[in-house]
Legacy VTK file of the C-alpha trace (Angstrom):
# vtk DataFile Version 3.0
C-alpha trace
ASCII
DATASET POLYDATA
POINTS 220 float
5.474 -0.384 -11.940
2.315 1.559 -12.547
-0.628 2.325 -9.932
-3.366 -0.317 -10.133
-1.314 -3.024 -11.570
-2.206 -6.539 -10.385
-0.458 -8.436 -7.673
-0.709 -11.932 -8.332
-0.661 -14.476 -5.464
1.279 -17.764 -5.892
0.071 -21.130 -5.063
3.778 -22.350 -3.721
2.632 -26.215 -2.965
-0.328 -28.554 -3.371
-0.924 -32.151 -1.730
-3.623 -34.556 -1.417
-4.111 -37.475 1.210
-6.403 -39.839 -0.240
-7.483 -41.563 2.937
-6.490 -39.663 6.078
-5.190 -41.474 8.925
-7.323 -41.859 11.892
-4.978 -39.679 14.108
-4.987 -36.959 11.842
-8.687 -37.137 11.180
-9.164 -37.046 14.918
-7.002 -33.777 15.449
-8.392 -31.941 12.789
-12.165 -32.844 13.972
-13.032 -34.279 10.572
-16.280 -35.761 10.244
-16.898 -39.500 9.675
-17.572 -39.036 6.102
-14.549 -36.827 5.318
-12.075 -39.546 4.061
-9.797 -37.295 2.021
-8.251 -33.915 2.494
-6.339 -31.369 0.163
-4.161 -28.484 1.377
-2.043 -25.920 -0.264
0.295 -22.982 0.726
0.099 -19.541 -1.049
2.003 -16.443 -0.926
-0.901 -14.198 -0.039
-3.377 -15.131 2.687
-6.652 -13.118 1.748
-6.621 -14.151 -1.906
-5.929 -17.696 -0.357
-8.930 -17.459 1.769
-11.123 -16.003 -0.712
-10.006 -19.245 -2.883
-11.040 -21.699 -0.180
-14.397 -20.112 0.151
-14.669 -20.434 -3.593
-13.861 -24.323 -3.546
-16.948 -25.063 -1.112
-19.031 -23.411 -3.879
-17.622 -25.580 -6.519
-17.433 -29.003 -4.568
-18.374 -31.273 -1.732
-15.785 -30.122 0.793
-15.621 -28.186 3.936
-12.525 -25.868 5.048
-11.217 -27.595 7.931
-8.027 -25.582 8.677
-7.031 -22.194 7.608
-4.648 -20.001 8.973
-2.094 -17.230 8.111
1.870 -17.402 9.018
3.272 -14.349 11.044
5.129 -11.485 9.313
3.912 -12.291 5.848
5.274 -13.908 2.707
8.311 -11.325 2.537
9.533 -13.137 5.767
8.387 -16.828 5.139
10.121 -19.528 7.015
10.859 -21.655 3.925
10.289 -21.095 0.222
7.037 -23.321 0.003
5.414 -21.711 3.292
4.415 -18.216 1.999
1.966 -16.753 4.208
-1.164 -19.111 4.260
-2.232 -22.881 4.467
-5.784 -24.136 3.994
-7.195 -27.568 4.223
-10.345 -28.915 2.348
-11.925 -32.245 3.728
-14.383 -34.093 1.260
-15.898 -37.700 0.971
-13.666 -38.611 -1.795
-10.439 -37.848 -3.590
-12.505 -36.291 -6.544
-14.417 -33.970 -4.429
-11.416 -32.777 -2.865
-9.561 -32.246 -6.303
-12.374 -30.376 -7.428
-12.093 -28.021 -4.448
-8.581 -27.440 -4.820
-8.529 -27.130 -8.404
-11.398 -24.381 -8.196
-9.406 -22.804 -5.471
-5.944 -22.685 -7.486
-7.895 -21.505 -10.292
-9.316 -18.433 -8.517
-5.892 -17.567 -7.103
-4.361 -17.702 -10.768
-6.904 -16.096 -12.802
-9.624 -13.883 -10.959
-8.722 -12.650 -7.237
-5.745 -9.839 -7.074
-4.233 -7.357 -5.056
-3.503 -4.262 -6.623
-0.380 -1.622 -6.221
-1.367 1.863 -4.727
1.589 3.542 -5.619
4.336 3.809 -8.468
6.759 2.084 -6.428
4.586 -1.363 -5.710
5.301 -0.680 -1.899
1.814 -0.224 -1.035
-0.966 -2.833 -2.290
-4.514 -3.509 -1.247
-7.224 -5.921 -2.064
-10.759 -4.861 -2.645
-12.608 -7.918 -4.087
-16.444 -8.293 -4.091
-17.756 -11.795 -3.933
-21.187 -12.082 -5.461
-22.083 -15.023 -3.675
-20.299 -16.665 -0.709
-19.634 -20.185 -0.042
-19.825 -21.932 3.386
-16.518 -20.597 4.769
-16.656 -16.563 4.446
-20.314 -16.745 5.213
-19.604 -17.707 8.638
-16.765 -15.301 8.960
-18.918 -12.479 7.764
-21.936 -13.266 9.684
-23.992 -13.569 6.517
-26.315 -16.493 5.096
-24.526 -18.476 2.421
-24.795 -17.196 -0.955
-24.984 -13.597 0.077
-22.520 -11.056 -1.439
-19.663 -9.369 0.481
-16.713 -7.307 -0.483
-13.249 -8.567 1.187
-11.318 -5.255 1.690
-7.418 -5.373 3.098
-4.654 -3.114 3.054
-1.823 -1.895 5.232
-2.786 -0.686 8.671
-3.730 2.874 8.259
-4.981 2.896 4.666
-7.206 -0.163 5.541
-8.627 1.896 8.675
-9.189 4.970 6.432
-10.610 2.794 3.676
-13.180 1.082 5.497
-14.433 3.760 7.002
-15.059 4.968 3.499
-16.481 2.063 2.321
-19.197 1.907 4.960
-20.198 5.645 4.487
-20.287 5.013 0.391
-22.515 2.344 0.105
-25.607 0.546 2.266
-23.281 -1.935 3.759
-23.062 -3.508 7.271
-19.613 -4.416 8.743
-19.488 -8.505 8.948
-15.999 -9.012 10.252
-13.168 -6.282 11.080
-9.821 -7.340 10.826
-7.819 -4.725 13.306
-4.218 -4.122 12.258
-1.891 -5.470 12.841
-3.132 -8.871 11.680
-0.512 -11.681 11.615
0.655 -10.268 8.023
0.744 -6.490 9.549
-2.395 -5.449 7.300
-5.996 -4.784 8.328
-9.515 -4.758 6.883
-12.908 -5.951 6.972
-15.787 -8.157 5.290
-18.668 -5.846 4.503
-22.195 -7.272 3.520
-24.857 -5.836 1.360
-26.469 -6.085 -2.194
-23.969 -7.113 -4.666
-23.939 -3.479 -6.169
-23.711 -2.018 -2.709
-20.605 -4.099 -2.258
-19.195 -3.417 -5.311
-19.592 0.547 -4.436
-17.875 -0.069 -0.997
-14.898 -1.894 -2.423
-14.669 1.061 -5.098
-14.634 3.480 -2.253
-12.253 1.602 -0.404
-9.729 1.462 -3.230
-10.219 5.236 -3.602
-9.440 5.772 0.100
-6.225 3.755 -0.255
-5.102 5.529 -3.196
-5.474 8.682 -1.244
-3.428 7.489 1.772
-0.655 6.548 -0.672
-0.632 9.574 -2.621
-1.029 12.074 0.486
-0.039 10.362 3.499
0.382 13.297 5.561
-2.750 15.294 4.679
-4.324 14.938 7.554
-8.299 14.871 6.310
-7.241 13.593 2.985
LINES 1 221
220 0 1 2 3 4 5 6 7 8 9 10 11 12 13 14 15 16 17 18 19 20 21 22 23 24 25 26 27 28 29 30 31 32 33 34 35 36 37 38 39 40 41 42 43 44 45 46 47 48 49 50 51 52 53 54 55 56 57 58 59 60 61 62 63 64 65 66 67 68 69 70 71 72 73 74 75 76 77 78 79 80 81 82 83 84 85 86 87 88 89 90 91 92 93 94 95 96 97 98 99 100 101 102 103 104 105 106 107 108 109 110 111 112 113 114 115 116 117 118 119 120 121 122 123 124 125 126 127 128 129 130 131 132 133 134 135 136 137 138 139 140 141 142 143 144 145 146 147 148 149 150 151 152 153 154 155 156 157 158 159 160 161 162 163 164 165 166 167 168 169 170 171 172 173 174 175 176 177 178 179 180 181 182 183 184 185 186 187 188 189 190 191 192 193 194 195 196 197 198 199 200 201 202 203 204 205 206 207 208 209 210 211 212 213 214 215 216 217 218 219
């Protein structure tokens, strides 16, 4: 395996409920007009969080539930669990299907982790989102439609990388995911102009590669 080889997430299961039961709707705190839901599991949570945000831009849907499972996909409890479940709600099945299809398309075609060493045992996520949807904009503390970069890596790599990203470009901390997260990684959502977010993502990538290449070099 080569350095900077894409590590693609897999959607493991997808289901729709065309008309949600009253009990489930109440438990999920659905709005009166949210009659249908669609949900999926995925083996890489950060890609999936990006995907459900994408869904909110492509259809009249809202993220009503999303969470990561403990310890990551390599320790998943069942073959279809992976490390993430996300639920989208909308007024009708067509909108929900459009949202799920947009999410699945992004997982399969656009948003990837990358390897940081030749063995493929270290990977990272440095993805620039040119226009946030309703989900990640709230998480990052920005206006809907603003650019962000989504940065994730193992604990030491992510901490070193986030610092490098903040120093490399005119970006601000939107959310910091201090390690260990549920999947034992760490990272951040940074906001700024699209070009600044891209520069920050590049700096994060370079810093992660630095740690992978020279893990015991104190100052990099």
